[in-house]
N, C-alpha and C positions, 0 to 999 in steps of 0.2 A: 379491144375491149376485154379480152380474156386476161391479158397481162395486167390491165388496170384492176380488174376484179381480184386477181390473186394478190396484188400489192395492197389493195385496200382491205382485204380480209383481216389483216393483222390489227386493224383499227376498230373492228366491229365491237369488241368488248368495251372500248372507250366511248363509242357511239351509244351503245346500249345503256351505259351508266349515265349518259348525258353530262359528261364532265365539262363540256363546253357547248353552248347552244349554236356555235358556228362551226364546230368540227366537221360535221357532215357536209355542209355547204363548202367549206374550205377544200376538203378532199375531192368533192365533185368538180369544183372549179380548177383544181390542180390536175386531176386525171382525165377529165372530160370537159375541157373548157368550151363554152359555146362559141360557135363560129358566127361572125357577123359579116354579112356581105357589105362591101364598100367601106369597111373599117380598115385603117391603114395596116395594122398587123394581122388582121383576120381573126385573131383569137383574143378573148378577154381572159386574162390571167387573174388569179387572186391577188389582192393587195396586201401590203405589209401589215396593215392594221388587223385584217381578218386573220392572217397567219399568227400574229402575236396573241390575239384573243383566243384562238383555238389552242395554241401551245400553253398559254398561261393557265387556262382552265383545266387542262389535262396533265400538266407537268407533274403534279404531286402523285397522281395515279400511275403515270408512266414510270416514275422513279421507283415507286413501290414495287412494281413488277419488273424492274431493271430493263425497261424499254427506253432506248434513247431516241430523241427526236432526230430523224435522219438528216444528213448534211444537205441532201437535195431539197429539203423543206426548210432550210435556213431562212428565216424571215427577212434577213437583210437582202436576199436575192429578189424580193418583190417590191 
């Protein structure tokens, strides 16, 4: 949890300006996915559409502050 908290702190300015209505949900599902009992993989990960919506909404602001969308959050991975 501490590691996830540190990693997500860099996104707080983007969450505060609400550049994407799904950014917070996307980050939560990425860093703290819910565990579902009797579900084949056990975890529910974010979907590609949510990732793309979060990224597209915040991309302009991230570029303005020279913040790159991290490789581990590449939407094609979801």
